N, C-alpha and C positions, 0 to 999 in steps of 0.2 A: 578392318577391326572395327567391331561394333561399338558405336559410341555408348558411354556411360548414361545410364538413366539417372537424371541427377533431379533432386528434389531441394528445395528452399524452405527453411525454417523461419518464419518472422517471428523473431523473439519480442515480447512486450511486457507483460509483467509476469512474465516465468522466467525468471533470468537465471535457470540453475541446468545443471547437466543430469541430475537423477529426479526420479519421479517427476517425470514430464511425459504426458501421455503424447504431446504434439511432438516432441523430438523421436520418441520410440515409433510411432507410426510412420514419421517420414523416413526413418531410418530402416525399417522393415520392409519398406514399399521401393527402396533404391540403392544402387551399389554406391552412390556418392550424397553426401548431404552437405549442404552449404548453410550455416545461419545468417541471418543479417539483423542488425539492430539499427533504426533509424532516429538519430536524435533530431528532431524537427525544430528549425529556427523558429516556428510558430510560438513554441513554448516561452521564448523569450521576449515576445511583444507584450505590451501593455493590453489588457482586456477591458471591459467595459467599467471596471472597478478601480482601473488604474495600477493593477498587480501584474506581475510576469506570472504567467502559469508555474514556472520552476524558479526559485531562487537559488542562491549559492550552496546551502546546506544540501538541498535535494540533489542539486548539481553533481556535487562532490561524491555524494554517498551511490549515486549511479555511475559515475565513471570509475570509481572503485570496483563496483560491481559488474561492469563490462570488461575490466581488467581480470578480473578475477574468472569471470566466464570464459573469456578468451583460453585461459590456463586450462580450465577443466574440460572445455570442448576439445581443446587440441589432444589429451589422453585418449579421447573418443575417435579422432582421426577426423574431427570435423572442423572446418575453418569458420570463423566468424568475422562477419565483415561489417564494420562501423561506419556509418556514414553522418556527417552534419548536415542533413538535409532531409527532404519530406519523402515519405515511402512512395508516393505517385511519383515521384521523380525519379527514384533510384531503382524500383522494382522492373519497369519496362526494360531499362538497359542491362539489368543482371539477367533477365531472362532471357533475353537474346545472347547474350555473350556466353554464358553457360548452358544454353538450349534446355534451360528448365522446363520440367513436365507437369510437376506440381508444386503447389505452395500449401505448406501447413502452417496454421497459426492457432492461437488461443481465441476460443470463442467469446466475444464481447456483446454489449448489448446497449450500452450509453450511445446517445445522439453522435457525437464529434467522431468515436471509433468507427461505428457503423457507416456512417457518411465515408470515413476515410477508407475502407475496405471496398466501399462501392467504386469510389474514384480509381483506384488501383485495377480493379476488374474492366472497368470501362477503357483504361488504358493499356492492357495488354493483349497480345494478340490472341486469336482464339485457338482452343486447344489444350490451354493451360487448366489445370483443374484445380479448384480450391477445397481445401479440407481444413475444417475448423472443430475444435473439440473445447467442453467446458474444461478448465485446468487450474481453477482457483478455488474450488470450494474444498470443503471439509465432507459435506455430503453432496455427492452427485445429484444434480436435479432430476437425471433419469431414474434415481433409486428411491426418491421420497414418494410418499404414498398419495400423493396429490399434485396435480398440475400447479406450475409457477403462478398462474393466474389467480389460482385458488390459496394462495399464501396466506395463513391468518393474519388478522391485522396487528395483533399484540404478540409480544415475544414469548410469553410463557406457554399458551397453546403449540405455538411452532416447535418450541424446545421440545416439550413432553411428547409429540407426536414423533419428532426424528429421534429422540432418544429410545423409544419403545419400538419402533418399527423401521429403522434405516440403520444399515450397517455401514461403517467408514471402510472404503475400498483399501486393499493392500497397497504398500509401497511399490511403485514401479522401477524395476532395475535396467538401465539402458547400458548396452554392452558397446564396444568399440565396433567401428566398420574398419574395412580394409584400409590400409595406408595409402592406397592411391587417392582415396577421397581428398587428401589434403592438398589445398592450394600453395602455390610457391610464395606468392604475394600477396599481403592484403594491407588495406589502408590502415594507417595508425589511428589509435582512438584518439578524438580530441582532448584538448587540456582544457582546464578551468578557464585559461585565458582565452583560448578560441571560442569557448561560449560568451567570454564578456565580463568574466569573474577575476578580481583577484583572490588569492587563497583565504580563507576565513580564520581567524584567530582562533586557535583552539584552547578553550579555558579548563584549566586543571580541575576545576570543581563541576565540570559539565556531567550530568548524569546520564549521557550519552556519547561517551567518548569513542564508539565503536565504527569500525570501519565496514564497508559494502561488500556483499559479495558471499557466494556459497560457502566458502572455505569459513569465514567469519561467522556465518550464520551457524553452521554446525560446531565451532569451537564453543560458540556463546551457548547453544543448546546443551552441549555437554557439560559446561561450566555450571549452568543454572540448575540443572537436573541432577547430574552424577558427580560431580566435583564438590559444590558448593551444599547441594541438596536444600539449596533453597525454595524450590517448589513445595516443600513440605511444610512451608509457612507463607506461601504465596498470599493465600486468602486474608491473613493476617495484615500483612506488610504492603499489599498492593496498592493502598492509598497513600504511600509515602511520597514525598516529595524532594528528599536530598539522596543522592549517591546513586551507584550503579546497579544495586541489588534489590531493591525494594518491590520492583517489578521484572518480569522477564525480559523487557524490551525487545521482544521478537517481531513487534509489530513492523518494525521498518524493512526487515527481511521478507517478512510476509507480504508487504505492502508491493514490491517489486518482484516478488515471486522468487528470490534467491533461496528461500524456504518456503516449503508447501505447509498447508495447514496439515495433512496428513503426516507428514514427517513429524511435526511437533505432538499430534495425538498420538502415533505409534510410540514414540518416545516416552511420553507419559505412562502409556500401558505398560512398557516395559520396566520403568523405574517402579509402579506398583507391583509388579511381579517381582522385582529383585528386593525392594526395600518395603514399601509399606504404601497403603493408601488412606486418604483422609480427606477431608473438606476442602483442603487446598489441591491436591491433585486433581480433584472434581472440578474445581472452580477454574483451572487452567482450560480443560475441555468447554466448561461453561462459557467462556469468554470467545472461545473459537466458534461456538455455535452463535453466539451474539453476531460476530462476523459474518456468517453464513446469512443470519436473519436479513441484514441489510442489502446483501447481494440478491438474496431472493425478493425484497421488497423493490427494489431497482428493476428486476427482471418483470416483475408484476407490474410496476406503476410507469416505466419508461423515462421520459423527459420530464414528468410531474416533478421528480425529486428536485429538479434544478429552479422550479418555479416559486414565487413569492408566496403562492398560497398553498404550497407543498400537496401533500398526496391528500391531506384533508378538505382541500379547496375551500381553506379559511381565510379569510380577509382581517388583518390588524391594519391599523393606522401606522405603518413603519415610517421612520424618519431616515434621511441619509446626512444628517447634521455631519459636516466634515471636520470641524471641531471636535465633536466627540468620538469620532471614527479616528482621527489622528492620536488623541490622548489615550485610546483603548490601545493602540499599536505600538505606542511609544513607552507605555507604563507610566502615564501620567494623570491619571484619572484620580477622583478623590479615594479611592479605596486602595490600600496599601497591598493586599493579598493579590488583587487583580494586577497591580502593577508590577508585584516581583514575578508572577507568572508571565508576563506579556515581556518583560525584560529578559528573561529566562528565553523564550521562544526566539525572540528577536537575535540573540547573542548566541546560541546553538543550535538553533533549529529542533528544540526538544521540548515537550511540556509533559507532565504527568497527566494521568485519565483525571485525577481529581481537580487538577488546575483546568483541563480543558472545560469540564462542566461548570464550573464557577464562571471563568471568562466568558463562555457562550452565555450563559444564563444572564449574568451583568449586560452583556452587550445586546440582547434580543430584549430582555423582559425589564430590565432596569431602565437602560437607555432607549429601549424602544427602536433600536437602530436595525434596518434591513438586514435580517440575518444572512442573506446572501454575499452580503459584502464580508461578513465575519468568515463565512465557508470560504470564499473566494482566496481571503489573506492566508487562512491555513492551508489551502492548497498550495498556495505560492512557498510557505517557508517550512512547513512541516516535514522532516526527514521520512516519516511513515505516512505519508498522505495517501490514502486510499479513497477513489471516488465514491464508492457506495458507503464506506464508512463514516466518511466525513459528511456528507451530504445529508445520509441517514440520520447521524447523530446531532448535526445541526438542526434538521427539521424537527426533530424529537425534543430539543431542549427549546426550542421556539414556538411550540405549540401548534404545529403545522403538520406533524409526522405522527410515529406510533405511540406515543405517551398518553394512555385514556386520562391520566389525572392533572395533564396541562400544570406541572411542577414549577414554582420558581424557586432557585436556590437563595436562601438567606446567606450572602457572602460573609458577613461579620461573624457569624456563630459556626459558619464553616472554618474560617480562618482559626478561631478559638480550639476547635476541637482536633483540626489536623497540622496547625502549626502553633500550638498552645505557647511555645516560649519565643515566639518570633525568629526562630533560627531562619527558615527559609526567606523569610522576608528580607531579615539582615544581609543575608547571602547576596541578594540579588540588588537590594536597593542601596547598598553602600557603594557609591560611585568609583571609588578608589580601585576597586577589582577589575576595572575596566580599562 
């Protein structure tokens, strides 16, 4: 009997079963496809700034996502193997055990990810093919009318070019393979305790009480667009601070790829056809283009997005005053608006877009602290951490990125404008709530 041709899908930030070019290509090319996800122990070691790369809220959301992905892939007769180990340790063993002929994965371009791919290639036997595809953009890099090295420095010309000259690709429908592809035994998904965490307290007033995974992402997409029609007022409410519906909250599912930008885009287009189009429906797509912009900037500039001088090669006299850093993290600065936002982040893993801009500006512009420390803290705790958006936004706010005006937020006036009655500050500053 002829051996099955078996492909391996390395899941990373594309944790979905539908609209996945990586999964589709792998399944088309083989009789059996096996998925693998590696939770690297390196994520829970302290980095140069003293933070774990992944703290408890991100970890919880990830584990929920992997549980759901397992169920969704089972419907396609694909098994998902999850390991609490490094890919360079796991892959050579899996390739030998299942006689893997090809590895399919999402193309990435930041330093650590590229280094890891090379490590794996160096450790596996000859004859294994590696296939990578861009799978996290709204506008595919092959479809835009410029090479990524020629990405405009400023967002507006980037947006206008893409809106006029580039089409969003259709959603990919992935069909089930034969049942013979399912493995009899798979390793158990690690628990929070396995990763070294106690379950976090779920606060009733959290603006992000949602669970990870493709199923919950689609439920949220349906709720925000078609059930509540909150999309229709998104532009007016997106700077809100309290509650679940002032913004879409799609970013967390987009960040780990349990929802694709294309799925959001085409859902918005369906909403516009069935109901109405206005500034708010456009603004949702506008924000997806911002997300793409930072991905293109990372493609263009590579490791410069992680350097203190940023992509502008701009030198400032940055401080690393630990007292000020700790005050910012713990919400004990002299500014109550900054404090409320930072306490919300620490207690829930979430912060509004308005809050993020203000606390980052306060950190980098008012306190003149090394912006990479703030970016590393966000990476650790934000449920919706996305490497390109996180570092792109921090550079932008800190004057070393894509903001030609080098703005400074007046945090006091921002608080008066967006929290005029102090409701948000009272909600998070009253210690009796915790």
